[in-house]
Every structure is written in structure tokens, then in C-alpha cells.
N, C-alpha and C positions, 0 to 999 in steps of 0.2 A: 612218616614215608617221605621220600623226596624223589629221586628219579631213576629209572633204569638207565643204568649206564652200559651201553653197548661198546664192546672193546673192538679192536681193528678187526677187519673182515675176516681175517684167520679164524677167529673165534665166532664168528656169527653162526655158527652150528647150532643146531636147536637146543641142546643140554646145555652148553655156555651161555647162548643169549637167555635162557631162562635164569641162570644164575645171575648173571649180568643185570636183567631185570631189576633185582632186588638190593644192589649196592647202593645206590643213591637213595633209596626208601629210608623214611625216618625211623623204622622199625629194628634199630640197633639192639642186640642183646645187652643186657646190663646186670648187674648185681651187685652185692655189697663185698667187702673184703674186711678181714680183722687187720690187715697190714695198714700201716700208717704212711702217708704220702708226707713227702716233704723233707726227708733225710737229705742232705746236701748234696751227697755223691750218688744219688740214685734218682729214679724214676718210678713212680707206680703208675701203671698203664690200665685204664679200663677199656679192654678191647676185646678180650678172649672170653667166648661163651663157654661156659661148663656143662651145660645140658644133662644133668646138673652138675657133674663133675668134670674134670679135665682128664683126657686120655694123652698119654705122651707120644706124640708123633710129630716128628721134625722133618720129615720125607716132602722137599720142597717141591715135589710133582703131586703130592697127595691133595685131594680136595679136602680132606680130614687133617690136615696139618695145623699146629698150634700158630697162633697168631704172632708169636714170636721168631718164628722161622726166617722171614724176610730180613731180618736183623743182622742174620748169621750168614745169609748166602747172598753173593754180589753178581750181578749181570755184568755184560760187557759195557754198557752205558745206560744210563737212567733217561727216560724222556719224561718230561714234564706235562702231566694230563691236562695242565691249563692252557700251554701255549706252543708245546711241541718241541720246545728246546732240550738239547742233548748234554748230558754230564757224564764225562768218562769215568768208569769205575776199572774192571779189570782190563779193558782196552783204554788205548789213549786217543781213540778215534775211528772213524770209518770212511773209506772212499767208494765210489762206484767206478770200475773201469767201463761199464756201459750199463745200461737198465736191467740187464739180468747177472752181473756179476757185482758183488759186495765184498770188500775185505776190511777186516778190523785189524789193528796192530795191538800185539798184547803189552801190557804193561811189565816192564823189567824190574826183577826183585820180588815180586810178590809172592807170599807164601800162604800155604795153608796152616791152619791152628796146630797142625803136628810137625811143622817144621819143613814139609816137603815143598819144592817149588810149584808154583801154579804156572802151567804151560800152554801152549796153543794145542797139544794134544787133548788136554783136559776138556778143551771147548770141542774138538771133533768128537771125544767121547760121548760127551752128553748129549749132542744132537743124534748121534748114531743109536745111542741108548733110546732116545725118544723114537726113532725110525724102527727100532726091532720089537719095542714095547708101546704100542698105539696109545694105549690107556695113559701114558705118561704125556703125551702129545696134545694136552688141554688147548693150546693155541693152535693147534693145526699147522704147524711148521712145515711139516712134510707133503703138504698138499700143494707147497709152493716151492720146495726146494729140490735140485736134482741132485746136488752132491755139497758135502762140507769137506774141505782138506786143510792140511797144515802146511807151512813151509817156514819154518824157523819161528819168529815171532809173529807172523801173518797167518789169517785164519781166513780164508775164502769160500764164500757161499756162492753158489751158481743156481741159478732160478730157473725153473721150468719153463717160464715166460715172462716177459717184463713185469716188473712189481716194485717200483722204487718205493712206496710208503711202506712196504713189507718189512724195510731195514729197522722200524722201530719194533715190531716182534721180534727179530732176530736179537736186537741190542738188548732187550730187557729180558730173555731168558737167563734163569738161575743156573750157573754153573755149579757142577758137582765133581769132585776129585775122582779121577779114574782108578787111583791106586786103592781107593776104598771100595767104591761102588763095583769094580769089576768084581769083587769077591762075594758081591750079593746074590742069593741064589734067584730071589723073587723080587726086583725093584718095585713091584706094582704094589706089593703088600708090605715091603719094607718100612718099619716105624721108625728108623732112625735115630734111636733112642740115645746114642752118644754121638752127636753128629761132629765130624770134622769140617771145619767150616773156612771161609775166607774172609767173611765180613768182620765186624769190629766186635761181635759177641760169640761166646759158646755156652753151653748150658752149665750151670751152677748148681742147681738144685730142682727137685721137682717132686709135687704132692700131687694128690688129686684137687686140692683146693687151690694150689699156686705154684706157681715155678718162678725162677729167677736167673736170669743171663748175667754173666760176668765178662768183663773185657777180654778179647783175645789179644794176648801181647804181640803174637806173630802178625797180625793183621798189618797190610801195607801202611794205612793210613793210623795206626793205633796210637801216634803221637796226638793227633789233632782231636781225637775223640775224648770228650771231656767228662762223660756220664759213665761213671764206674760201674754201675749195676742197673738193671730194669727188672721191676718187679711185674708180674702178670697175676692178678688174682683171678679166680673162676667167677665170672659174671653168671647172675640167674634170672635176670630180668629188667625190663625197661625201668619201672618204678623204684625198684631198690637200688639200682646203679644210680638214677637221678638223684636219690637221696643220699648216697654216698658221695656223690660230685659235690653236693651242696655242703657236706660236711667237711670236705677238705679230703677226703679219701683217695682221690686221685689227683695226679699231677697233669694227666693228659688222659683226654677221653673223647668220643664220638659218639654225641648224644642229641637227639632231636628233644628240647627243652621247651615248654611253652612261654616260659618267661625267663630268658637268660639273664636278663640283667637281676632279676631277684633272687633266682635260683642259685647261679654263680657268681655273676661279676661284684654283687654287692657284699659278698661274704670275704672279700679281700680285694678292693676296687683297686689297689696299686698294683695287684701282680694277676688277679684272674681276667683272663681275655679270652676271646673268642675271634673265629673266623670262619664265615659259612659262605666260601666262594662258589660261584656256578660251577656244577660238575656235570651237566646235561640239560637237555631241553624237554621238559613235560609238555606233550602235545596232545591233541584231539586227533587219534588216527580215525579215519573213515575208509570203510571198504569200498574200495573205488570199482568193484565189479558190480556194485549194486546201485540203482537209483535211490536217491536222487544226487549221491555223491559222485556219480560218473560224469556229473555236469561240471565243468571248471567255473563257470559262473555263478551255481549254486554254492561251490565251496568258497569262492571269493565273497559271498553274501555272508557266510558264516564267519568269515575272517574279518569283516568290517562290523559284522553285527556283535561280537563279543567284546567285551571291556577287560581285557586282560589285566590290569592294573587291580581292578576289583578282585579278579579270580585269585591272581598271586597275594593279594594282601590276606585274604580270608583263608586260603588253603594253606599257607605255610607262616601264619601269625606275623606277617610283615618283613620276614627275615629276608627273602627273595624279590627279585624284581620281574616284571613280565618281560616275556622273551621277544627278541626280533624276529620276522617272519623269514628271514633269508637264513635260518639254519647256522649262523655263527655263534659261539659262545663269547662272552665280553671280552676275553684273553686274546680271541682271533679276531679283533677288529681290525688289525694291519691288514687282513685278506679282502676286507669289505671294499666292493666298488664305491668310489666317491660318488659317482652319478646315480647312486640307488637311491629311488624315491623315499623320503623319510628315514633315510641311513637304516633301512630294513625293518624300521618299525611300523606298524599299521594301527592307527589310532581307531578309536570306537565311532563309527559313523553310520547312525541308523538310515540316512538318506542313501549313501551309497550301498548300504546294505538292501535297501528294499529296490533299488535300481537294479543290482546284480542278480537278485531273486527274480525280478521281472524279465531280465535278459533270458534267464533259464526256463521261463515259463510259469514262474509262481508268483501268486498275487495274494492280498489279505482279502479275506472275505469273514465277515462276521468277527474279526479279531483273530481269526486263524489262517496261517498261510496253507493255501491250496495250489495242487500241482495242476499240471496239463489234464489230468485224468479226473480232475474234481475232487479228488481225496485232499483230506486235511494232512499235513506233512507230521508225521510221527515216527519217531526210531527210538532204539534204546543203546545204552551206554554201558559197556561194562568196566566195573573197576574191583581190583582185586579186594577180597575180604581181607579187613584188618588193616588196608592202607587208609588210615583215617583221613589224613591230609588231603589224599587224592580224593577222598568221598566229600569233603568239605567242599573242594573244587569243583566236582560233578553236581554238587546241589547249587552252587552259585550258576554254573553253565545251566542247569535247568530253569532256574528262575531268569536268568538273561535271554534265555531261547524262547521263553513262554511270551516274553515281550515282544518277540519277534513273529508269534503266532505258531511257534513249534513247539509240540509235546515231545518231552525227552522223559524216558523211561529209564530208571536207574538200576542196574542188576550189580551184584555184588557177590560173584562167584568166588570159590575158594582158588587160591593162587594156580593149582594145576589145571582147573577147569578154565579161568582166564587165558593161560597162556595158549591150552589146547584151541581155544577159539581163535586166538591169533592165529596160529599155525596153519589150522584148518580153514580159514575165512568164514567161520560159522558165528559173525557179529555185524553188527550194523557199525557201531564206532566205539573206540576205547579210549581210555586214557592210557598212555604209554609214554617212553622217552627215548631219545637218542642222543649220541654225542658225548663227549668227554674224554676223547683221546688226547687232545691236543694236535690234531691234524685235521683239516678242513675234509680231506679226501676220506679218511677212515670215518670221521662222523657221518657224512652224507653217503658214502658207499653203501654201508648196511640198509640205510633208510630207502634209497632211490635204485639200487642197481637191479635192473630187470632179470639179470642171471639169479638173483636170489630169490625171485617170485616165484611160487608155487602154485599151480592152479587150483582153484577152490575145492575142497575136498582132500587135499594133498599137504604134506608137511612143507612150511616155508621154512628155509633158513634164516629169513630177516625179510625186509620190505614187507612187513606185515600189512600194509595198506595196499599192496600190489600195484605200484606205480609201474608202467610200463610207457618208456618214452625214447624213440632212438637217439633224440639230441642229447637227452640226459645222459645216455648211456656212451655217447662220443664223448662229452666233455670228461666223464669219468675215466673213460680211457686215457684221454690225455694226462690227467693227473697219475694214473697209474702208470705210464711209460717214461714219462718226461722227468728228466734231471734238470732242467732247466727253470729258474725262477720266473721268468717273463712267461713262458708257457704255462706254467702253474698257476700263476695268479689270473690270466685271462680265463682259464677253465674254471677257477673257483668262482669269478665273476659270473660267467654264465650260470653256473648253478645257484648262486643267489637269486638271479632273476628267475630261473626256473621255481624255485620255493616262492618266491613274491608274486609272480604272475599267474601261476598254475595251481599254487596252494595243494600238493599232494598230502600234506598234512597241516593242521592250523597249530604253529606254535603258540604257546599259552605262556607259561613262567619257566625260570630256570629252577633246576634241581639243585640243590646244594648238598655240598660235602660238608658233614658238621664235623667242627673241631673246637674243643675246649683245651685250654693249656694254663699252667701257672708259670710266671718268669720269676718265682721266688729264689728258686736256687740256678735257673738256666734261661740265657737270653739267646737270641738268633732264631726264634720261630718264625714259620712264614705267615706273613699276612698281608695286607692289600698294598703296602707299599714294598714289599720283600716275596712276590708271588713264586718263589722258587720251586714250590711243590705245593699241592691240596695239604691239609693240614690234618690228614686222617693219618692215625696210629695203624692201620691195617693194611695190608697188602691187597690191591684190587683182583678182579678176575684176571686170570691169565691173558696176556704176558705181564701186565702192568703190576707187578709185586712190589718194587723197591722203592714206593714212597716214605716208607719208614726208615729205610736205610738214608735216603736223601736227608731227610730231616734230622737223625740222631748225630749225623757227621757236621751238621751245621751248628749244633748247639753248644753254648760257651757258658761255662760256669762262672757265677757271680763273684 
């Protein structure tokens, strides 16, 4: 497991947030394959869970779509989840007329795989389709949109209210052909078994155990796509997929591996590579409606009293780094206030922890931290069952808090019960995660926006810790409504100070995006020196589905 990745605010709805919490966890499906990797014109990709066999579904709106779907359908633009940069695809760019009006310019000459032109009307149709079938609108775009209109090669989106960061959700929506989908009787249940696509690939063959994609000759960028064939074997479990990877059965995979050097790199040191960039912030969520977590000084004491480096190292096998407390992922460091103490990092300091606890009215007595009411401090933490790395992190937390005189009881409910506890507020503390959108607003809004907070006993959309602060809301509103870099930067700086000074959550370590790949036949993979995309072969929860498309169009044949 690694970290839950919460998508932009539009998808912070309960059901989507539940799915998003699983994305960065190390429990990726896996399994063996009878296909051999390494053919010079193809890639075998270990990503698609068979459970136990593959069902043919290439509907880009479906939660049950095959992992090959994002290689076939394109968005208007791709947004890098690491740093928020945009790359044009079906559109050549976008502009804001004002903070409620967004216009994209369509790419000239682009065609569908059947030769029909891709037009602005296809974009309007796609969004109207989501409007008329709410089940297709997993990103919740029509909670923000007033209208979508086309004029020549321009598509204009009118927002219900100012929402500048929502441009990313619009940009990344996968577009479908009107001339095909308008004839579909039920687009919600439509499995799209013979997809007409805009992207580099179409379906070549399909069996319950494996399917193959072939190049789309009509794709506008077909000439620069150098991988001729993509092979997706059905995966059946983590252990078997790790074994298959170690044997060279995959050219590209997304697996948590206890010893990646031994299991993967050592098998072909010249070509077997990996990159595990930060894709979220794993944090200690505290129920702020409960004592002692309603005390800022007590929360500050917890922040000082935890050795984040030890937690990160033991939870994630040394693959990740301790997180800064400012809420920023490493790739967003350009947003950091230069005057921020410690550049957002909080070092373990038992003396400062004791002082903060004392300020909150808590003191050591007989080796136990005792509150103003004379009771020893004891609380529980919920960790989803099966999240083995999070459990290891919680066990280190337990040991460290014991040294502070605090008793921590670890509970491991099934995921549904864990998530229900977060929603309803029926928990003391929890391990959870946020971030990974490439935008500091969308990272922090789902965490801190009081509008997303539900009273205890009711369902929360997000903001599971139930943070409520007018200053925070004002800063988020500035980011939501401003198109100016100076205003945006100042607002982000303000949010960093909220995170550091008031500790709405305790950031612990970065959750990794797992990516293993071979350079034997193709180069151009993303890495720390070329972070143009996370290294994952899957499409993330809506709307960020196009990472595979971004990577496959960068690969070059050796």
C-alpha cells in the first residue's frame, strides 16, 4: 500500500473518494502471464486485474473498463499529476476569458480511427452525454458547469461560479465520437467492445486471459508513436505478478516490491529500472471534533513528537521520504514560501513536544501523559485491513507515542468500515492520505475546505478530519477565483502556514507511485531527471486517466 490519492475537488464525492483512497496503496493486483515480454516492437504491461479473467469493456466512462482504455482515448490536454503542467492533445491549449469562462482550441486535422474528423462538436457531445447520464460523470463536472458550446474550432465552458483550478478536470476528460456514441441505446452499460478511438491504439485481439492493442494509423500523432503493440495479460495476485516481473515477463509494471534491487534491477542491471515518485501525502488524521485533538497545542505536540524519518523508512522499505508539514509534494516546491520555518519540515524534538503538550494542559505522570482531567491519554487509530505498509507505519507510531506517554490502540477494520468511519466521524485517529493532483489548490481543498465537512454522524464528502477555519476558507476561495500567479502564490503560502502552525493533520511520509520498466527495447521513460508524468501504466481515478497516454507517446525505439 502506499497512499490514497484524492483527486480534484470535483471528485471528492464519497464514492469517488473511496476509490481514490486505494490508488497509491501498494496493494496493486498482479499475476502471471504466458506471454513473453521483450519483443522489440511491443510492450507487455503488467497492470490489468483479471479477477480471475478479463471482461471485454473499453467504455472510458465505466468503472470496470480495461486498463488499456486510456491508451485509446485522448483528453483535450494532459495535466501532470506531479507538478500540474499541461500538455496539449486534442486541444492545442486553453485560455480563461474570466474566472467563469474557459475556452479550448481544437487541434486541426485530427481524426477518429475510422477516418472521421474529430471536431469541437464531439467535445460538446461528450459533456452533454455526461450531463444526461449522471452515472458517466464520475468527475462531477456538471456540479460546476453551466454550459458547453462550440464555435468553429473553439469549445467554451461556462462555470456556475468562479473555479479556475477546475480547468484541469475539464482538460482531462476523455472525448468520445458523437457519430458512434449517439447510436448507443444505453451508454452507461455499453461495453464498447469495438472502440472507435482518437489515441494511438485500437483493439487487435481479446481473450479472457490476455488482450492486445495495435497502432491506430489515423491517430494525429501516429508517426511519433514507436511502440507497435501493447500486450495486457490478466493479472491474478501480487505474489504471482512479482514473480512474473522478476522473470522478465513484463516490460512495464506497477508493483510494490520488498526488495526492488534484488527482485527486479539485478535481473538486468543495464535495462531494468524503477522510479517511485511521491504521489500523495500519508498523514495522521485526527478527529478534530474530539478532545484532545481539538487543541492546536496538543496537535503541535504530536507533530514535534514523531520521528517521520523512522516511520517512512519502516513503513515503505526505505522507498519514500518523510513528508513536509506544509502539505506540498516535492514537485510543488516552487510554491513554497521561502520564509517558511524549516522549509516546511518538522524535525523530531521531544523537548518541543513536551512544551506543546504542557501548553495544552498535558503533563507526564509516572511515564504517562495525563490531561487536565487527570486521565491518561489513550486513543485508537484505524488502518484498513490489508494495507500492510500502513500497518507497519502505525506500529512505529504506536512505539513512538508510547515514548511520549501516549497509548495508541491499533484497529484494522475492513476497508468499507474504515472509510465509513472517516465519513461519519466515528474514529479517533486514522492513517489517510491527500494530494497528488499536481495543483496545491486541489491537493489542499479536499483536505481543508469547511464546505466539504459533515457534522459528526453524517456523511462527509472529504475533509475527514473536520477542519473548519474562516481564514483557510478565504485562502482557498482566492485560489478558486484568481487567475493571477501573484495572488495564487500568496494564497498557497498562507495555506502552508495553516498546515505548519495549526496542524489540521500530521503529515508523515510521501506515498509512492510504483513504476518498474525495462529500457531494453524502448527509452524515454519518465524518471527523476525527466518527471513529465508519474511512471504508472494505469489511468488514475477520474478525471486523471491519461498518464499512460502521455508516457506511451514519449517512448522511443532503441
